[in-house]
C-alpha positions in Angstrom: 128.4 -118.0 55.5 125.7 -117.5 58.2 124.9 -114.0 56.8 124.6 -115.4 53.3 122.1 -118.1 54.5 119.9 -115.5 56.3 119.7 -113.6 53.0 118.3 -116.6 51.1 114.6 -115.7 51.8 115.1 -112.3 50.3 116.9 -113.9 47.3 114.0 -116.3 46.9 111.5 -113.5 46.9 113.5 -111.4 44.4 113.9 -114.3 42.0 110.1 -115.0 42.2 109.4 -111.4 41.3 112.1 -111.4 38.6 110.7 -114.5 36.9 107.9 -112.2 35.7 110.4 -110.1 33.7 112.8 -112.6 32.3 112.6 -113.8 28.7 114.9 -115.1 25.9 115.7 -112.7 23.1 116.3 -114.7 19.9 114.5 -117.8 21.2 111.7 -119.4 19.3 109.3 -119.3 22.3 110.9 -117.0 24.8 108.7 -117.0 27.8 108.6 -120.5 29.3 111.9 -122.3 29.9 113.9 -119.2 31.1 111.1 -118.4 33.6 111.1 -122.1 34.8 114.8 -121.9 35.4 114.5 -118.7 37.5 111.6 -120.1 39.5 113.6 -123.3 40.3 116.4 -121.1 41.5 114.0 -119.4 43.7 112.8 -122.7 45.0 116.4 -123.7 45.8 117.0 -120.5 47.7 113.8 -121.1 49.7 114.7 -124.6 50.5 118.1 -123.6 51.8 116.8 -120.8 53.9 116.7 -121.4 57.7 113.0 -120.5 58.1 110.7 -123.1 59.7 107.2 -122.2 58.6 105.3 -124.9 56.8 102.1 -126.0 55.2 99.5 -127.5 57.6 99.3 -131.3 57.5 95.8 -131.4 56.1 96.8 -129.2 53.2 99.9 -131.3 52.6 97.7 -134.4 52.4 95.3 -132.8 49.9 98.2 -131.7 47.8 99.8 -135.1 47.8 96.5 -136.7 46.7 96.3 -134.3 43.7 99.8 -135.2 42.7 99.2 -139.0 42.9 96.1 -138.7 40.8 97.9 -136.6 38.2 100.6 -139.2 38.0 98.0 -141.9 37.5 96.4 -139.9 34.7 99.7 -139.4 33.1 100.6 -143.1 33.0 97.1 -144.1 31.8 97.0 -141.6 29.0 97.5 -142.6 25.3 101.0 -141.0 25.3 102.5 -141.2 28.8 105.9 -139.9 27.7 104.5 -136.9 26.0 102.2 -136.3 29.0 105.1 -136.4 31.4 107.3 -134.2 29.2 104.6 -131.6 28.5 103.6 -130.2 25.2 104.5 -127.0 23.4 104.1 -124.1 24.2 103.5 -124.3 27.9 105.1 -127.6 28.6 103.0 -128.4 31.6 104.3 -131.9 32.2 105.9 -133.5 35.2 108.6 -130.8 35.5 106.4 -127.7 35.3 103.6 -129.2 37.4 106.2 -130.2 39.9 107.5 -126.6 40.0 104.0 -125.3 40.7 103.7 -127.7 43.6 107.2 -127.0 44.9 106.6 -123.2 45.0 103.6 -123.8 47.3 105.6 -125.0 50.4 108.5 -122.7 49.6 106.0 -119.8 49.7 104.8 -121.1 53.1 108.3 -121.3 54.4 109.4 -117.8 53.2 106.1 -115.9 53.7 104.4 -117.9 56.3 104.4 -117.7 60.1 104.0 -114.9 62.6 107.4 -113.1 61.8 106.9 -112.9 58.1 106.1 -109.2 57.9 109.5 -108.0 56.8 109.6 -110.6 54.0 106.2 -109.6 52.7 107.6 -106.0 52.6 110.5 -107.3 50.4 107.9 -109.0 48.2 105.9 -105.8 47.8 109.0 -103.8 46.8 110.2 -106.4 44.4 106.8 -106.7 42.8 106.5 -102.9 42.6 109.8 -102.7 40.8 108.7 -105.5 38.4 105.4 -103.7 37.7 107.1 -100.5 36.7 109.3 -102.3 34.2 106.3 -104.3 32.9 104.3 -101.1 32.6 107.0 -99.4 30.4 107.1 -102.4 28.0 103.3 -102.7 28.0 102.9 -99.0 27.3 105.3 -99.2 24.3 103.5 -102.2 23.0 100.2 -100.4 23.4 101.4 -97.7 21.1 102.1 -100.2 18.4 105.8 -100.7 19.1 107.5 -104.1 19.7 110.5 -103.5 22.0 110.8 -107.2 22.7 110.2 -108.2 19.1 107.4 -110.5 18.0 104.9 -110.5 15.2 103.0 -107.3 14.7 99.7 -109.1 13.9 99.6 -110.9 17.3 98.5 -109.3 20.6 101.6 -108.6 22.6 102.0 -109.7 26.2 105.1 -107.8 27.3 107.5 -110.2 29.2 104.7 -112.7 29.8 104.2 -113.6 26.1 100.4 -113.5 26.3 98.2 -110.5 26.7 95.9 -112.2 29.3 98.8 -113.4 31.3 100.1 -109.8 31.3 96.8 -108.6 32.6 96.5 -111.3 35.2 100.0 -110.6 36.6 99.1 -106.9 36.6 96.1 -107.2 38.8 97.7 -109.8 41.1 100.6 -107.4 41.8 98.0 -104.6 42.3 96.2 -106.7 44.8 99.4 -107.4 46.8 100.4 -103.8 46.8 96.9 -102.5 47.6 96.8 -104.7 50.7 98.9 -102.3 52.8 101.1 -104.2 55.2 103.9 -103.0 57.4 104.9 -99.3 57.1 107.5 -98.2 54.6 109.6 -95.1 54.5 111.2 -92.7 52.0 111.8 -94.2 48.5 110.0 -97.4 49.5 106.7 -95.5 49.8 107.2 -93.9 46.3 108.2 -97.2 44.8 105.1 -98.9 46.3 102.8 -96.2 45.0 104.4 -96.2 41.5 104.2 -100.0 41.4 100.5 -100.0 42.4 99.6 -97.5 39.6 101.8 -99.3 37.1 100.3 -102.8 38.0 96.8 -101.5 37.5 97.8 -99.9 34.2 99.4 -103.1 33.0 96.1 -105.0 33.6 94.2 -102.3 31.7 96.6 -102.1 28.8 96.3 -105.9 28.3 92.7 -105.5 27.2 91.9 -108.8 28.8 88.3 -109.1 30.1 89.4 -111.6 32.7 92.2 -109.3 33.9 89.8 -106.3 34.1 87.3 -108.4 36.1 90.1 -109.4 38.5 91.3 -105.8 38.8 87.8 -104.6 39.6 87.4 -107.3 42.3 90.7 -106.3 43.9 90.0 -102.6 43.7 86.6 -102.9 45.3 87.7 -105.2 48.1 90.9 -103.4 48.9 89.1 -100.0 49.0 86.3 -101.5 51.1 88.8 -102.9 53.7 90.8 -99.7 53.8 87.6 -97.6 54.3 86.3 -99.9 57.0 89.6 -99.8 58.9 89.0 -96.0 59.1 85.5 -96.5 60.5 83.8 -94.9 57.5 80.0 -94.9 57.5 78.2 -97.3 55.2 77.2 -94.4 52.9 80.8 -93.3 52.6 81.9 -96.9 51.9 79.4 -97.3 49.2 80.5 -94.0 47.6 84.1 -95.0 47.9 83.5 -98.3 46.3 81.7 -96.6 43.4 84.6 -94.3 43.0 87.1 -97.2 42.9 84.9 -98.9 40.2 84.7 -95.6 38.3 88.5 -95.4 38.4 88.9 -98.8 36.8 86.2 -97.9 34.2 87.9 -94.6 33.4 91.2 -96.4 32.9 89.6 -98.8 30.4 87.8 -96.0 28.5 91.1 -94.1 28.2 92.8 -97.0 26.4 91.2 -97.6 23.0 92.4 -101.2 22.6 91.1 -102.1 26.0 87.8 -100.3 25.4 87.2 -101.9 22.0 88.0 -105.4 23.2 85.8 -105.1 26.3 82.8 -104.1 24.1 83.6 -106.7 21.5 82.1 -110.3 21.5 84.6 -111.6 19.0 86.3 -114.2 21.2 83.4 -114.8 23.5 81.4 -117.0 21.1 84.6 -119.0 20.3 85.2 -119.6 24.0 81.7 -121.0 24.5 82.2 -123.3 21.6 85.6 -124.4 22.9 84.0 -125.2 26.3 81.2 -127.2 24.6 83.6 -129.3 22.6 85.8 -129.7 25.7 82.9 -131.2 27.6 82.3 -133.7 24.8 86.0 -134.7 25.1 85.7 -135.0 28.9 82.5 -137.1 28.6 84.5 -139.8 26.7 86.6 -140.5 29.8 85.3 -138.7 32.9 87.4 -140.8 35.3 90.9 -140.3 34.0 90.6 -137.7 31.3 93.2 -137.6 28.5 96.1 -136.9 30.9 98.1 -133.7 31.4 99.0 -132.1 28.0 96.8 -134.6 26.2 94.1 -132.1 25.3 95.8 -130.7 22.1 95.8 -134.1 20.4 92.5 -135.3 21.7 90.3 -132.3 20.9 90.3 -132.4 17.0 88.2 -135.6 17.2 85.4 -133.7 19.0 85.2 -130.6 16.8 82.3 -129.9 14.5 81.2 -127.9 11.5 80.4 -124.8 13.7 84.0 -124.9 14.9 85.4 -125.2 11.4 83.2 -122.3 10.3 83.7 -120.0 13.3 87.3 -120.8 14.5 89.1 -122.9 11.9 92.2 -125.0 12.3 94.9 -122.4 11.9 95.9 -122.7 15.6 95.6 -125.9 17.7 93.9 -125.3 21.0 96.1 -126.8 23.8 93.8 -126.0 26.7 90.1 -125.6 27.3 90.7 -122.0 28.6 89.0 -122.7 31.9 90.7 -124.2 35.0 87.8 -126.6 35.9 87.7 -128.0 32.4 91.5 -128.1 32.4 91.4 -130.3 35.5 88.7 -132.5 34.1 90.5 -133.1 30.8 93.8 -133.7 32.6 92.6 -136.1 35.3 88.8 -136.5 35.1 86.2 -135.8 37.8 88.5 -137.2 40.6 91.1 -134.6 39.9 88.7 -131.8 39.9 87.2 -133.0 43.2 90.7 -133.3 44.7 91.6 -129.8 43.6 88.4 -128.4 45.1 89.1 -130.3 48.3 92.6 -128.8 48.3 91.2 -125.3 47.8 88.7 -125.8 50.7 91.2 -127.0 53.2 93.7 -124.3 52.2 90.9 -121.7 52.6 90.2 -123.0 56.1 93.9 -122.7 56.9 94.0 -119.1 55.7 90.9 -118.2 57.7 92.5 -119.6 60.8 95.6 -117.7 60.2 93.7 -114.4 59.6 91.7 -114.9 62.8 94.9 -115.6 64.8 96.7 -112.5 63.4 98.1 -110.2 66.1 96.9 -106.9 64.5 94.0 -105.6 62.5 96.5 -104.4 59.8 97.8 -107.9 59.4 94.3 -109.4 59.2 93.4 -106.8 56.5 96.5 -107.5 54.6 96.0 -111.3 54.5 92.3 -110.8 53.6 93.2 -108.6 50.6 95.8 -111.1 49.4 93.4 -113.9 49.8 90.8 -112.1 47.7 93.5 -111.4 45.1 94.3 -115.1 44.8 90.5 -115.8 44.6 90.2 -113.2 41.8 93.0 -115.0 39.9 91.0 -118.3 40.2 87.9 -116.5 38.9 89.9 -115.1 36.0 91.2 -118.6 35.2 87.6 -119.6 34.5 88.2 -118.2 31.0 92.0 -118.7 30.7 94.8 -121.3 31.4 97.6 -121.8 33.8 101.2 -120.8 32.9 104.6 -120.5 34.5 104.4 -116.7 34.1 101.4 -116.3 36.5 100.7 -119.6 38.3 104.1 -119.8 40.0 103.7 -116.4 41.7 100.1 -117.2 42.8 101.2 -120.5 44.2 103.9 -118.6 46.1 101.3 -116.3 47.5 99.0 -119.2 48.4 101.9 -120.8 50.3 102.5 -117.6 52.2 98.8 -117.4 53.2 98.6 -120.9 54.6 102.1 -121.2 56.0 102.3 -121.4 59.8 105.2 -121.7 62.2 106.6 -125.2 62.8 105.8 -126.8 66.1 108.5 -126.6 68.7 109.5 -130.1 69.8 109.6 -130.8 73.5 113.1 -130.4 75.0 114.3 -128.4 72.0 116.9 -125.7 72.5 115.3 -122.3 71.7 113.0 -124.2 69.4 115.7 -124.5 66.8 117.2 -128.0 67.3 115.6 -131.4 67.3 115.6 -133.6 70.4 117.0 -136.7 68.8 118.9 -137.9 65.7 115.6 -139.3 64.5 114.0 -135.9 64.7 116.8 -134.3 62.8 116.5 -137.0 60.1 112.8 -136.4 59.8 113.4 -132.7 59.4 116.3 -133.0 56.9 114.9 -135.7 54.7 112.2 -133.6 52.9 114.6 -130.8 52.5 117.3 -133.0 51.0 114.8 -134.6 48.6 113.6 -131.2 47.5 117.2 -130.0 46.8 117.9 -133.1 44.7 114.7 -132.6 42.7 115.4 -128.9 42.2 118.9 -129.7 41.0 117.5 -132.3 38.6 114.9 -129.8 37.4 117.7 -127.3 36.6 119.6 -130.0 34.8 116.6 -130.4 32.5 115.5 -126.8 32.3 118.8 -125.1 31.5 119.5 -127.2 28.3 115.9 -126.9 27.4 116.1 -123.1 27.6 119.3 -123.1 25.7 117.6 -125.1 22.9 115.3 -122.1 22.2 118.1 -120.2 20.6 118.9 -122.8 17.9 115.2 -123.3 17.4 114.8 -119.6 16.7 117.8 -119.6 14.5 116.4 -122.6 12.5 113.1 -120.7 11.8 115.0 -117.6 10.8 117.3 -119.6 8.5 114.2 -121.1 6.7 112.8 -117.6 6.2 116.1 -116.8 4.4 116.0 -120.0 2.4 119.0 -121.5 4.1 117.7 -125.1 4.4 121.0 -126.7 5.5 121.6 -124.2 8.2 118.1 -124.6 9.5 118.6 -128.4 9.7 121.8 -128.0 11.7 120.0 -125.6 14.1 117.1 -128.0 14.7 119.5 -130.9 15.2 121.4 -128.9 17.8 118.1 -128.1 19.6 117.1 -131.8 19.6 120.5 -132.7 21.2 119.8 -130.3 23.9 116.1 -131.4 24.3 116.1 -135.1 23.3 113.1 -135.9 25.4 110.9 -133.3 23.8 108.8 -134.6 20.9 107.6 -131.1 20.1 111.1 -130.1 19.0 110.6 -132.4 16.1 107.0 -131.2 15.6 108.1 -127.5 15.4 110.9 -128.4 13.0 108.5 -130.4 10.8 106.1 -127.5 10.7 108.9 -125.1 9.9 110.1 -127.2 6.9 106.6 -127.7 5.7 106.3 -124.0 4.8 109.1 -123.9 2.1 108.0 -127.5 1.1 104.7 -126.1 -0.1 106.6 -123.7 -2.3 108.3 -126.6 -4.1 111.5 -127.0 -2.1 112.3 -130.7 -2.4 115.0 -130.6 0.3 112.6 -128.9 2.8 110.0 -131.5 2.0 112.4 -134.3 2.8 113.3 -132.7 6.1 109.6 -132.3 6.9 109.2 -136.1 6.4 112.1 -136.8 8.7 111.0 -134.5 11.5 107.3 -135.3 11.1 108.0 -139.0 11.4 109.9 -138.4 14.7 107.1 -136.2 16.0 104.5 -138.9 15.1 106.5 -141.5 17.0 106.2 -139.5 20.2 102.6 -138.3 19.7 100.8 -140.6 17.2 97.5 -138.7 17.6 99.0 -135.3 16.8 97.1 -133.7 14.0 99.8 -131.1 13.7 102.6 -133.6 13.2 100.5 -135.7 10.9 99.7 -132.7 8.7 103.4 -131.6 8.5 104.4 -135.2 7.6 101.7 -135.3 4.9 102.9 -132.1 3.4 106.4 -133.5 3.3 105.1 -136.6 1.4 103.0 -134.5 -0.9 105.6 -132.1 -2.1 108.5 -134.6 -2.2 106.6 -136.4 -5.0 104.8 -139.1 -3.1 101.1 -138.2 -3.2 100.1 -141.8 -2.5 101.8 -141.8 0.9 100.3 -138.3 1.6 96.8 -139.5 0.8 97.1 -142.6 2.9 98.2 -140.6 5.9 95.5 -137.9 5.3 92.8 -140.5 5.0 93.6 -141.6 8.6 93.8 -138.0 9.8 90.5 -137.1 8.3 88.9 -140.1 10.0 90.2 -138.9 13.3 89.3 -135.2 12.7 86.6 -135.0 10.1 86.1 -131.2 10.4 89.6 -130.1 9.8 89.6 -127.8 6.8 93.3 -128.0 6.1 93.2 -131.8 5.9 90.7 -131.7 3.1 92.8 -129.1 1.2 95.9 -131.2 1.4 94.1 -134.4 0.5 92.4 -132.7 -2.4 95.9 -131.8 -3.8 97.1 -135.3 -3.2 94.1 -136.9 -5.0 94.6 -134.6 -8.0 98.3 -135.6 -8.0 97.2 -139.3 -8.2 95.0 -138.6 -11.1 91.8 -138.7 -9.0 90.5 -135.3 -10.1 86.9 -135.8 -9.0 87.9 -136.8 -5.5 90.3 -133.9 -5.3 87.6 -131.4 -6.3 85.2 -133.0 -3.8 87.7 -132.5 -1.0 88.4 -128.9 -1.9 84.7 -128.1 -2.2 84.3 -129.8 1.2 87.0 -127.5 2.7 85.4 -124.5 1.2 82.0 -125.5 2.6 83.4 -126.0 6.1 85.1 -122.6 6.2 83.3 -120.2 3.8 85.8 -117.5 4.5 88.8 -119.4 3.4 90.2 -118.5 -0.1 92.8 -121.3 -0.4 90.4 -124.0 -1.6 89.1 -121.8 -4.3 92.6 -120.9 -5.5 93.5 -124.5 -5.8 90.2 -125.3 -7.5 90.8 -122.6 -10.0 94.2 -124.2 -10.9 92.7 -127.7 -11.1 89.9 -126.6 -13.4 92.4 -124.7 -15.5 94.5 -127.8 -16.0 91.4 -129.8 -16.8 90.5 -127.4 -19.5 87.4 -126.1 -17.8 88.0 -122.3 -18.2 84.6 -121.3 -17.0 84.8 -123.2 -13.7 88.4 -121.9 -13.3 87.3 -118.3 -13.7 84.4 -118.7 -11.3 86.7 -120.3 -8.6 89.3 -117.5 -9.1 86.6 -114.8 -8.7 85.4 -116.5 -5.4 89.0 -116.5 -4.2 89.6 -112.8 -5.2 86.4 -111.8 -3.4 87.4 -113.5 -0.2 90.9 -112.0 -0.3 89.5 -108.6 -1.0 91.3 -108.5 -4.3 
């Protein structure tokens, strides 16, 4: 039993590294819940371990302040239940945010303190092994294959599910492995080297500009620290730094997809526009924001014609793609200030630990890991947090700030408390953590299991099996009854065949859309799916009434005008329907759908010339 307990820190580390690789084959969204479950298991292993390192009190206080304000923002949001549950696809509600926070002290316990060198070595080896596997998958995807499945028209992200997440985790692993650390022997040396090369290649293969910037920062700093440790002259250090930068550049140039994306400005303009609109949203409530996970429903009201023309409404933005804006939208200016204060006190704690390190090798190692974490923060200026990357970085942050627990006077070898009160104070936080971790697993495991029937439901609809799809979605809802987005995803799935004239699918879209709207009344996605259900079940009046409200809330959503145009024509209001469709075409000049529908409407009205002109516009836009 004692031997098993002493192995728990290694188990915690291996699970944290393994969370990068796990995914759910056959699930609808395969990269969140299963990773959450593995990270919670890692937290459990860390909590049960006998190690005593901890986070400094000032860092604990700053972390607690952030948590309190996030909770306040959740309860004051328009949809507190949805904010606490989190929204699809990242589900960063109470559970996921709690896991991020829990990993922090666990990282301090497992990787902190003066005797943590062997555990850092285990982490390096585990991450090196994960990097090699990740590289193989990334390389296959880079050649056009899809070994893990997924749509061929979407940028793959290996086992992270997102290309930028793949790149971020690649350079983070490269940073940890390039830091050096305690000596390794035999196969460990070769695994370490292979992992370092593989991790850098993973970042390059992702084609992510943020990841490439992070990799460059890590490469430059790690090489600088290594050269300085060998007393190189300034001229040699400069030459070596240039060589490291050239190595990263050469890697990018050798990968066509990475090279083309780096030189393309296709997503840059859209990102600036997203940030501009996000600032408008934040300005509406700079004190509390819209609450965690409230961004996706709040943003449509702040979009404009430029957004409709440049980005469109095919995919709802669930994040500002920048961590400061994410903090501002989730909890206003106070949350951003608290996060910055937490970062500041944590940085001071790391600097104190680096200065107090016993050897120059340990100081160099901690400094490189610190810069790696900082590079992740820089990369997140253009991206968002996720369980695939943030959990590991929080673990590393804990390891950087963790320090050995103080020895109480009169203790026996520093391992036992001096009184029953001391034992209680020591055991209470641990017991609370174990209870919360167990509760997290009780939620996470069924939630992960629900991904399989969700995936089965979507596949059944693709095959035209409406009844089978309904059973699958009902099963998923039983496993995840607290999740309003289960109903949202089901409504959207049924809306597809409903537009093709399937009355049964339209009815199910109404049922699921209504459930989704109950949980998230401001959800444009749920409202649109519900309106489609009304429209194609033969109730254009209900569809128009709902769409009128949606258009008032999001006046620059092209899809809403298209659907309302069809509803108005169904009600005999041909002029209003044509006006809506022309408005949709004006908002998004590259969209062919409004012109196709206009052609059909003009044809039914007997206006052959207008019908032909609209059809020609549609054909031109589709390349036909």
